[in-house]
C-alpha positions as CSV (number, residue, x, y, z in Angstrom):
1,M,38.1,-99.5,-47.5
2,S,37.5,-98.2,-50.9
3,S,34.2,-97.0,-50.3
4,Q,34.8,-95.6,-46.7
5,I,37.5,-93.3,-48.2
6,Q,35.0,-92.3,-51.1
7,L,32.4,-91.8,-48.7
8,Q,34.9,-89.3,-46.6
9,L,35.6,-87.3,-49.8
10,L,32.4,-86.9,-50.9
11,D,31.1,-85.9,-47.9
12,L,33.8,-83.3,-47.5
13,V,33.3,-82.0,-51.1
14,N,30.3,-82.1,-53.0
15,K,30.9,-83.9,-56.3
16,E,28.9,-81.4,-58.2
17,K,31.3,-78.7,-57.6
18,L,34.5,-81.0,-57.8
19,E,33.4,-82.0,-61.1
20,R,32.8,-77.9,-62.0
21,I,36.4,-77.2,-61.3
22,L,37.3,-80.0,-63.2
23,R,35.3,-78.6,-65.6
24,V,37.0,-75.4,-65.9
25,F,40.2,-76.9,-65.3
26,T,40.2,-78.8,-68.4
27,E,38.7,-75.8,-70.8
28,V,41.6,-73.9,-69.6
29,T,44.6,-76.4,-69.6
30,G,43.5,-78.9,-72.3
31,V,44.7,-82.2,-70.5
32,A,42.0,-84.8,-69.3
33,S,41.0,-85.1,-65.6
34,I,39.6,-87.6,-63.2
35,I,39.4,-87.8,-59.4
36,A,40.1,-91.3,-58.2
37,N,39.8,-93.1,-54.7
38,V,42.8,-94.8,-53.7
39,N,42.5,-97.7,-55.2
40,G,41.9,-96.3,-58.5
41,H,38.6,-96.3,-59.2
42,P,36.8,-93.0,-60.3
43,I,34.5,-90.8,-58.1
44,T,33.9,-88.3,-61.2
45,K,33.0,-87.9,-64.2
46,P,36.0,-88.4,-66.9
47,L,36.6,-84.9,-68.3
48,N,38.2,-84.3,-72.0
49,F,39.0,-88.1,-72.3
50,T,40.9,-88.6,-75.5
51,P,39.0,-90.9,-77.9
52,F,41.7,-93.1,-77.7
53,C,41.8,-93.8,-73.8
54,L,37.7,-93.8,-74.4
55,N,37.4,-95.9,-77.2
56,F,40.4,-98.4,-76.7
57,C,42.2,-98.3,-73.6
58,R,39.1,-98.5,-71.8
59,S,36.8,-100.3,-73.9
60,T,37.8,-104.0,-72.5
61,D,37.9,-105.6,-69.1
62,R,41.6,-106.1,-69.2
63,G,41.9,-102.6,-70.0
64,K,39.9,-101.0,-67.6
65,R,41.5,-103.0,-65.4
66,K,44.8,-101.7,-66.6
67,C,44.1,-98.1,-66.4
68,H,42.1,-98.6,-62.7
69,E,46.0,-100.2,-61.7
70,S,47.7,-97.5,-63.7
71,D,45.7,-94.7,-61.6
72,R,46.0,-96.3,-58.3
73,H,50.2,-96.6,-58.6
74,G,50.1,-92.8,-59.8
75,G,48.0,-92.1,-56.2
76,L,50.4,-94.6,-54.2
77,E,53.6,-92.8,-55.7
78,S,52.3,-89.1,-55.3
79,A,50.3,-90.1,-51.9
80,R,54.0,-91.2,-50.7
81,S,56.1,-88.4,-52.0
82,R,53.7,-85.5,-51.2
83,K,53.4,-84.1,-54.7
84,P,52.3,-84.5,-58.0
85,Y,54.1,-87.5,-59.5
86,I,54.7,-87.8,-63.4
87,Y,54.7,-91.5,-65.3
88,N,53.6,-93.4,-68.2
89,C,50.8,-95.1,-67.7
90,L,50.6,-98.6,-67.3
91,N,47.9,-99.3,-69.9
92,A,49.0,-97.5,-73.3
93,G,51.9,-95.9,-72.0
94,L,50.7,-92.3,-72.2
95,I,52.0,-89.8,-69.8
96,D,50.0,-89.1,-67.0
97,C,50.0,-86.9,-63.5
98,A,49.0,-87.6,-60.3
99,A,48.4,-85.0,-57.1
100,P,47.1,-86.7,-54.0
101,V,44.5,-84.9,-52.2
102,I,45.6,-85.4,-48.2
103,V,43.5,-84.0,-45.6
104,A,44.6,-84.3,-41.7
105,G,47.3,-86.5,-42.9
106,Y,45.1,-88.8,-44.7
107,H,45.2,-89.9,-48.2
108,L,41.6,-89.3,-49.7
109,A,41.9,-89.4,-53.3
110,T,43.7,-88.9,-56.2
111,I,43.7,-86.4,-59.2
112,L,44.7,-87.5,-62.3
113,A,45.5,-85.8,-65.4
114,G,47.1,-86.4,-68.6
115,Q,46.6,-88.6,-71.5
116,V,49.4,-86.6,-73.3
117,L,52.2,-87.6,-75.3
118,E,56.1,-86.2,-75.6
119,E,56.4,-87.8,-78.8
120,P,55.0,-90.4,-80.5
121,I,55.4,-93.9,-79.5
122,A,56.5,-96.7,-81.8
123,A,54.0,-98.6,-83.8
124,E,55.9,-102.0,-82.6
125,A,55.5,-101.2,-78.9
126,A,52.0,-99.8,-79.7
127,I,50.8,-103.1,-81.5
128,E,52.0,-105.1,-78.1
129,R,49.9,-103.1,-75.5
130,A,46.6,-103.4,-77.8
131,K,47.6,-107.1,-77.9
132,A,47.9,-107.1,-73.7
133,I,44.3,-105.9,-73.2
134,G,42.7,-107.6,-75.8
135,I,42.2,-104.9,-78.9
136,K,41.4,-106.6,-82.0
137,D,41.2,-103.4,-84.4
138,R,45.0,-102.4,-84.3
139,E,44.8,-99.8,-87.3
140,D,41.9,-98.1,-85.6
141,Y,44.0,-98.5,-82.4
142,L,46.9,-96.7,-84.1
143,Q,45.1,-94.2,-85.8
144,A,43.6,-93.0,-82.5
145,L,46.6,-92.8,-80.7
146,E,48.3,-90.6,-83.4
147,K,45.5,-88.0,-82.6
148,V,46.7,-88.1,-78.5
149,P,48.2,-84.3,-78.0
150,L,51.8,-83.9,-77.3
151,M,52.8,-81.9,-74.2
152,T,55.7,-81.3,-72.1
153,R,56.4,-83.1,-68.6
154,E,57.0,-79.8,-67.4
155,R,53.8,-78.2,-68.8
156,L,51.9,-81.2,-67.3
157,L,53.2,-80.7,-63.8
158,A,52.4,-77.1,-63.5
159,V,48.9,-77.6,-64.6
160,V,48.3,-80.3,-62.3
161,N,50.3,-78.6,-59.4
162,L,47.1,-76.1,-59.4
163,M,44.8,-78.4,-59.6
164,S,46.4,-80.3,-56.8
165,E,46.5,-77.2,-54.7
166,I,43.1,-76.2,-55.1
167,T,41.3,-79.1,-54.4
168,Q,43.1,-79.7,-51.4
169,T,42.3,-76.1,-49.6
170,I,38.7,-76.9,-50.7
171,S,39.0,-80.4,-49.3
172,E,40.4,-79.4,-45.7
173,L,37.7,-76.5,-46.0
174,A,35.5,-78.4,-46.2
175,L,36.6,-81.1,-43.5
176,Q,37.2,-78.1,-41.1
177,K,33.6,-77.0,-42.2
178,D,32.2,-80.7,-40.9
179,Q,33.9,-80.3,-37.7
180,L,32.6,-77.2,-36.8
181,H,29.1,-78.3,-37.7
182,K,29.9,-81.4,-35.6
183,H,30.8,-78.7,-32.2
184,S,28.9,-76.3,-33.3
185,Q,27.4,-76.0,-30.0
186,H,30.1,-76.8,-27.8
187,Y,32.3,-74.7,-29.7
188,L,29.7,-71.5,-29.4
189,S,29.7,-72.1,-25.7
190,R,33.7,-71.7,-25.4
191,L,34.0,-69.2,-27.6
192,I,31.6,-66.5,-26.1
193,N,32.6,-67.6,-22.4
194,S,36.0,-66.2,-23.5
195,V,35.0,-62.9,-24.0
196,S,35.0,-60.6,-21.3
197,D,31.7,-58.6,-22.6
198,C,28.6,-59.9,-21.8
199,I,27.2,-61.5,-24.9
200,L,23.6,-62.8,-24.8
201,S,21.0,-63.2,-27.4
202,T,16.9,-63.0,-27.7
203,N,14.6,-64.4,-29.8
204,A,12.3,-62.3,-32.0
205,D,10.3,-61.3,-28.5
206,G,13.2,-60.2,-26.7
207,R,13.3,-63.4,-24.2
208,I,16.9,-64.3,-23.5
209,T,17.7,-67.8,-25.0
210,I,21.6,-67.6,-24.7
211,V,24.1,-65.7,-22.2
212,N,27.5,-66.2,-21.4
213,Q,29.5,-66.4,-17.9
214,A,30.5,-62.6,-18.7
215,G,26.7,-61.4,-18.4
216,V,26.2,-63.5,-15.3
217,K,28.9,-61.9,-14.0
218,M,28.0,-58.4,-14.6
219,F,24.7,-58.9,-14.1
220,G,24.7,-60.9,-10.9
221,Y,22.0,-63.5,-11.7
222,E,22.1,-67.4,-12.4
223,T,21.9,-68.5,-16.1
224,V,18.8,-70.5,-14.9
225,Q,17.4,-67.4,-13.8
226,L,17.9,-65.3,-17.1
227,I,16.6,-67.8,-19.7
228,G,13.6,-67.2,-21.1
229,E,12.9,-63.8,-19.3
230,S,12.7,-60.5,-21.3
231,I,15.9,-58.4,-21.5
232,R,13.9,-55.0,-20.5
233,K,14.9,-56.3,-17.2
234,L,18.8,-55.7,-17.4
235,F,18.0,-52.1,-18.4
236,A,16.8,-48.7,-16.3
237,E,15.1,-47.5,-19.4
238,D,11.6,-47.6,-21.1
239,D,11.2,-49.4,-23.9
240,S,10.8,-46.2,-25.9
241,K,14.9,-45.3,-25.6
242,I,15.9,-48.8,-27.4
243,P,14.7,-49.0,-31.0
244,Q,14.4,-52.8,-30.9
245,W,11.4,-51.9,-28.9
246,K,9.8,-50.0,-30.7
247,N,10.2,-51.7,-34.3
248,P,9.8,-55.3,-33.5
249,D,9.3,-56.3,-36.9
250,S,13.1,-54.6,-38.1
251,R,14.8,-56.4,-41.4
252,L,18.3,-57.9,-40.7
253,S,20.0,-54.6,-41.7
254,F,18.6,-53.4,-38.4
255,N,21.8,-52.5,-36.1
256,Q,21.8,-50.9,-33.2
257,R,24.6,-49.2,-31.2
258,G,24.3,-46.6,-27.8
259,E,25.1,-46.5,-24.4
260,L,22.2,-47.6,-21.5
261,T,21.6,-47.7,-17.7
262,A,22.0,-50.9,-16.6
263,I,20.5,-52.6,-13.2
264,S,22.0,-55.5,-11.5
265,S,20.2,-57.9,-9.4
266,E,20.6,-56.2,-6.5
267,G,19.0,-53.0,-8.0
268,Q,22.6,-51.1,-8.3
269,T,22.5,-49.3,-12.2
270,F,25.8,-48.9,-13.6
271,P,26.3,-47.3,-17.7
272,V,26.9,-49.7,-20.3
273,Q,27.9,-49.8,-23.7
274,V,25.3,-51.9,-26.1
275,S,25.5,-53.2,-29.7
276,F,22.6,-55.2,-31.0
277,S,22.1,-57.0,-34.1
278,A,19.5,-58.8,-36.0
279,I,19.4,-62.3,-36.6
280,G,17.3,-62.9,-39.9
281,D,16.1,-66.2,-41.7
282,A,16.4,-67.3,-45.3
283,G,13.9,-64.4,-46.0
284,Q,15.5,-62.0,-44.5
285,Q,12.8,-61.3,-41.4
286,N,14.4,-60.8,-38.0
287,T,14.2,-64.3,-35.6
288,G,16.2,-62.6,-33.0
289,Y,19.0,-60.7,-31.7
290,V,22.4,-60.4,-30.6
291,W,23.4,-58.5,-27.9
292,V,27.1,-57.3,-26.8
293,I,26.8,-55.2,-23.3
294,R,30.3,-53.7,-22.0
295,D,30.0,-52.3,-18.6
296,I,31.8,-48.1,-18.9
297,S,31.8,-47.2,-15.2
298,E,35.3,-47.2,-15.5
299,E,35.3,-45.1,-18.8
300,K,32.9,-42.8,-17.1
301,R,35.0,-42.5,-14.2
302,L,37.8,-41.8,-16.1
303,E,36.0,-39.2,-17.9
304,R,34.8,-37.7,-15.2
305,M,38.6,-37.4,-13.8
306,K,39.8,-35.6,-17.4
307,E,37.0,-33.4,-17.3
308,D,38.3,-32.5,-13.1
309,V,41.9,-32.4,-14.7
310,V,40.7,-29.7,-17.7
311,N,38.8,-27.8,-15.3
312,M,41.8,-27.6,-13.0
313,I,44.1,-26.5,-16.0
314,T,41.5,-23.6,-17.3
315,H,40.6,-22.0,-13.8
316,D,43.8,-22.9,-11.7
317,M,46.3,-22.8,-14.0
318,R,45.5,-20.7,-16.8
319,N,44.3,-17.9,-14.5
320,P,47.3,-17.2,-12.5
321,I,49.3,-17.4,-15.7
322,I,47.4,-14.8,-17.3
323,S,47.7,-12.7,-14.3
324,L,51.4,-13.4,-14.3
325,Q,51.9,-12.8,-18.2
326,N,50.3,-9.5,-17.9
327,V,52.3,-8.6,-15.0
328,L,55.5,-9.5,-17.0
329,Q,54.4,-7.7,-20.1
330,L,54.1,-4.5,-17.3
331,I,57.6,-4.7,-16.9
332,V,58.9,-5.3,-19.9
333,N,56.7,-2.4,-21.4
334,G,58.4,-0.2,-18.2
335,T,55.0,0.4,-17.0
336,V,56.4,0.0,-13.5
337,G,59.7,1.0,-14.4
338,R,62.6,1.6,-16.7
339,L,65.2,-1.6,-16.8
340,N,68.5,-2.1,-17.9
341,L,69.2,-3.9,-20.8
342,K,70.3,-7.2,-18.7
343,Q,67.1,-7.1,-16.6
344,K,64.6,-6.3,-19.9
345,N,66.6,-9.6,-21.5
346,V,65.8,-11.7,-18.0
347,M,62.1,-10.3,-18.2
348,E,61.7,-11.0,-21.9
349,L,62.6,-14.6,-21.5
350,A,60.0,-14.7,-18.3
351,L,57.3,-13.5,-20.7
352,A,58.5,-15.9,-23.4
353,T,58.5,-18.9,-21.1
354,C,55.0,-17.7,-19.7
355,H,53.5,-17.4,-23.3
356,Q,54.6,-21.1,-23.9
357,L,53.1,-22.3,-20.7
358,S,49.9,-20.0,-21.8
359,G,49.6,-22.1,-25.3
360,M,50.3,-25.3,-23.9
361,V,47.4,-24.9,-21.0
362,S,45.1,-23.5,-24.1
363,D,46.4,-26.6,-26.7
364,I,45.1,-28.9,-23.8
365,L,41.8,-27.2,-23.4
366,D,41.1,-27.0,-27.1
367,I,42.0,-30.5,-28.0
368,Y,39.6,-31.5,-24.8
369,R,36.8,-29.1,-26.5
370,N,37.7,-30.8,-30.2
371,E,37.1,-34.7,-28.2
372,S,33.7,-33.2,-26.4
373,G,32.5,-31.6,-29.7
374,Q,32.5,-28.1,-28.1
375,F,35.4,-26.8,-30.3
376,V,34.2,-23.8,-32.1
377,L,36.0,-21.5,-34.4
378,H,36.0,-17.8,-34.5
379,W,36.0,-16.8,-38.0
380,T,37.7,-13.0,-38.3
381,P,40.1,-11.8,-41.3
382,V,43.5,-13.1,-40.8
383,S,46.8,-11.3,-41.9
384,I,49.1,-14.9,-41.9
385,D,52.6,-12.7,-42.4
386,Q,51.4,-10.7,-39.6
387,I,51.0,-14.0,-36.8
388,I,54.1,-15.5,-38.7
389,L,56.4,-11.9,-38.0
390,E,54.2,-12.2,-34.4
391,S,55.3,-15.9,-33.7
392,F,59.5,-14.9,-34.8
393,S,59.0,-11.7,-32.3
394,Q,57.3,-14.1,-29.3
395,L,60.3,-17.2,-29.9
396,D,62.8,-15.2,-30.8
397,L,64.9,-15.1,-27.4
398,F,64.4,-19.0,-27.5
399,A,65.8,-19.0,-31.2
400,K,68.6,-16.8,-29.5
401,E,69.5,-19.4,-26.9
402,K,70.2,-21.7,-29.6
403,R,71.8,-19.2,-31.6
404,I,69.2,-20.2,-34.7
405,S,68.7,-17.9,-37.4
406,M,65.0,-17.4,-38.3
407,Q,64.2,-16.7,-41.9
408,F,60.9,-15.3,-43.8
409,E,60.9,-13.2,-46.7
410,T,57.8,-10.5,-46.3
411,P,55.5,-11.1,-48.9
412,S,55.0,-8.2,-51.2
413,L,51.4,-8.6,-51.1
414,P,49.4,-9.1,-47.8
415,L,48.7,-12.8,-47.1
416,K,44.8,-12.7,-45.5
417,L,42.5,-15.3,-45.3
418,L,39.3,-16.1,-43.1
419,G,40.3,-18.0,-39.7
420,D,40.3,-18.0,-36.1
421,Q,43.3,-15.7,-35.7
422,K,44.1,-17.0,-32.0
423,R,44.3,-20.4,-32.8
424,L,46.3,-20.3,-36.1
425,R,48.8,-18.2,-34.1
426,R,49.1,-20.6,-32.0
427,A,49.8,-23.3,-34.3
428,L,51.9,-21.4,-36.3
429,V,54.2,-21.0,-33.1
430,N,53.8,-24.5,-32.2
431,L,55.7,-25.2,-35.4
432,L,58.2,-22.7,-35.4
433,E,59.1,-23.8,-32.0
434,N,59.2,-27.2,-32.9
435,A,61.6,-26.3,-35.6
436,I,64.0,-24.5,-33.3
437,K,63.5,-27.1,-30.6
438,Y,65.0,-29.7,-32.9
439,S,67.4,-27.8,-35.0
440,P,71.5,-27.9,-33.8
441,E,72.9,-24.9,-32.3
442,G,73.3,-22.0,-34.9
443,G,71.3,-23.6,-37.3
444,V,68.7,-22.0,-39.9
445,V,65.0,-22.3,-39.3
446,Q,63.3,-21.0,-42.4
447,V,59.4,-20.1,-43.4
448,E,58.0,-19.3,-46.5
449,A,54.4,-18.3,-47.3
450,E,52.7,-18.0,-50.7
451,M,49.2,-18.1,-52.3
452,R,48.4,-21.1,-54.5
453,D,45.4,-20.9,-57.4
454,R,43.0,-24.1,-57.1
455,G,44.2,-27.3,-58.9
456,W,47.8,-26.3,-57.7
457,E,48.5,-29.9,-56.6
458,Q,48.2,-30.8,-60.2
459,S,50.2,-28.2,-61.4
460,G,53.5,-29.3,-60.8
461,K,54.1,-26.6,-58.7
462,L,55.2,-28.7,-55.5
463,E,57.7,-31.1,-55.1
464,T,56.0,-33.2,-52.5
465,I,52.5,-34.0,-51.2
466,P,50.9,-35.7,-48.6
467,S,51.1,-39.4,-48.8
468,D,47.3,-39.8,-49.5
469,P,47.0,-36.8,-52.1
470,T,43.3,-37.0,-52.5
471,S,43.3,-35.4,-48.7
472,V,44.4,-32.3,-50.4
473,K,41.4,-30.0,-50.3
474,A,42.4,-28.1,-53.8
475,E,39.2,-26.4,-55.1
476,Q,39.7,-23.2,-54.1
477,D,42.8,-21.1,-53.7
478,C,44.9,-21.8,-50.8
479,L,47.7,-20.4,-48.6
480,M,50.9,-22.7,-48.7
481,L,53.1,-22.2,-45.8
482,T,56.4,-24.2,-45.1
483,F,58.5,-25.0,-42.1
484,T,62.2,-26.0,-42.6
485,D,64.7,-27.0,-40.0
486,H,68.4,-28.6,-40.4
487,G,67.7,-31.0,-37.6
488,I,68.4,-34.4,-37.6
489,G,64.7,-35.0,-39.0
490,I,62.2,-37.3,-38.8
491,P,62.4,-41.4,-39.0
492,A,60.3,-42.6,-41.8
493,E,57.8,-44.9,-39.4
494,Y,57.3,-42.0,-37.1
495,R,56.0,-39.5,-40.1
496,Q,52.5,-40.3,-39.8
497,C,52.2,-40.8,-36.2
498,I,54.0,-37.4,-34.8
499,F,50.6,-35.5,-35.5
500,D,48.9,-38.4,-32.8
501,K,48.2,-36.8,-29.2
502,Y,51.4,-37.3,-26.7
503,F,53.7,-38.6,-29.5
504,I,57.4,-37.7,-28.4
505,I,60.4,-38.2,-30.8
506,K,63.6,-37.9,-28.3
507,S,66.3,-36.0,-29.1
508,E,69.3,-37.2,-30.7
509,S,71.8,-35.8,-28.2
510,E,69.1,-35.9,-25.0
511,S,67.3,-38.9,-23.6
512,R,64.9,-36.7,-21.9
513,R,61.3,-35.9,-23.2
514,E,60.5,-32.7,-24.2
515,G,56.8,-31.1,-24.1
516,I,54.1,-33.1,-23.5
517,G,52.9,-34.1,-27.5
518,L,49.9,-32.1,-28.0
519,G,51.7,-29.5,-30.2
520,L,51.4,-31.1,-33.5
521,A,48.3,-32.4,-32.6
522,F,46.9,-29.4,-31.5
523,C,48.2,-27.6,-35.0
524,K,46.7,-30.6,-37.2
525,Q,43.1,-30.0,-35.3
526,V,43.3,-26.7,-36.3
527,I,44.2,-26.5,-39.7
528,E,41.9,-29.4,-40.5
529,A,38.7,-27.4,-39.1
530,H,39.8,-24.7,-41.3
531,G,39.4,-27.0,-44.1
532,G,43.6,-27.4,-44.5
533,N,46.0,-30.0,-44.5
534,I,49.1,-30.6,-42.6
535,W,52.2,-32.9,-43.3
536,V,55.8,-33.7,-43.4
537,E,58.5,-34.7,-45.4
538,S,62.1,-35.8,-44.3
539,P,64.9,-35.8,-44.9
540,V,65.0,-32.4,-47.2
541,L,68.4,-31.7,-47.7
542,S,72.4,-32.7,-47.3
543,D,74.8,-31.5,-44.7
544,A,78.2,-30.7,-45.5
545,A,79.4,-34.3,-44.6
546,G,76.7,-35.5,-47.0
547,H,74.3,-36.5,-44.7
548,R,70.2,-36.5,-45.4
549,R,68.7,-34.8,-42.5
550,G,66.0,-31.8,-41.9
551,C,62.4,-31.9,-42.2
552,C,59.9,-29.6,-43.6
553,F,56.4,-29.1,-42.3
554,Y,53.6,-28.4,-44.8
555,V,50.6,-26.6,-44.2
556,T,47.5,-25.1,-46.9
557,L,44.8,-23.2,-45.9
558,P,41.9,-22.3,-48.2
559,V,41.3,-18.9,-48.2
560,N,37.4,-19.0,-48.4
561,F,36.9,-21.7,-46.6
562,A,34.9,-19.9,-44.1
563,E,32.7,-18.5,-46.6
564,S,32.1,-22.1,-48.8
565,R,30.4,-23.3,-45.2
566,C,27.8,-20.6,-45.4
């Protein structure tokens, strides 16, 4: 039984590795250590043993038997309690500690440490113990005993707890590795067949060696029909389209991803996304490839649908909106006849709603352009203070509806930069509209704008910066804008995701959803395209009852970003 357990432990954990761990352990803690099997017989070298134990306690046959008996006793008691066990050794009475190595419920071995004392042992008791194991040189025995180090039991327990955890963890990992090795083929088969994407491997010549059930289903072949075949038969592209076929001698670092056209057994083609990596040997020379192939037919269909929707919005909605907008503008301007005050207010409200709808359509179109890499800014000199005033004018009726006071102190000097005027105007309108929307009736929306010198984020001029301050680009002068409202604020868990597409926070007093959740996403896209940053802080003020509420959106825009890109 003993040899079986010893063999199991040494199979799980390399003996040299265990001894390296014990060596470091003893150097750090200063105690003696050894690992024994469940019968108390050592399976590693003794480390840092005291001369007293080596030269006296284990110097006789009776002494060795007593030590093994003591180690066995410590192991059994620690295994019974499943925790380190401190005790006086059965040989000389020194303090030892045992910690069980238990793997999968089995006590495989015991870590033993100690050979210390809490207080000196009386000479009379020590001499009796020396007689019991056949020690004749009693005087040298006592002198060696006096040199045994003193240590509290608590200290000993702490160091052995550490050793217990480390060794048990290594043993369990080794056991798992052993089990995985034994069942690797079965496990690999179950693993790759549980994946919905096609997974296959090829040798260095591109011939298929493994294919999962998803691959069989995707291409319409039986497994035996694919094994040994060239992977070229699965794709419509010629060899020049796939780097692996152009560079068969690629090294292990080779890793590719792309879209290809696949061919089923019936000759039908369909789009796939392909990822494949090289498998290397010890010399880093490729021995084959692992392929992951995903059918993206549905994604392509949805992409075409999205393109159709965007085209519909662009042509079937945008053009009528623009026409209606122009007609309403003519009416408001009095071009087609004078209006009384009430009529003019109604027409201005209709025109403002038309502007809002036009902005939403433009936001959707620009977000799609950005996703497809077609979002291009048109750089011209821009007066930000003028854009803010225009935004106030556009949203004046919306604000009056809620009796919102919009405040902006026109700066003494114009705030100018290079940018896309139309898109910046829409972004600022979105931010101002957002502030009005979530403000209480009779509330206040404040807009501030000022120039900041380069390095402003380190100057202490601003109370708050983004949660990731490294994202702030302060290498050049920039314009700082703030939009502050007195609304209910934004919960902390939403402050990052409010800039995500289609994300909407329901208002406190209404359960209905407002908007389509693209306004702030568009703002972030435009601001970052100008080299700037946008973030929000909430709450920012206290109401009359002392409740914290409100939020402030911060925008930074580099003044000369367009020039720096040239």
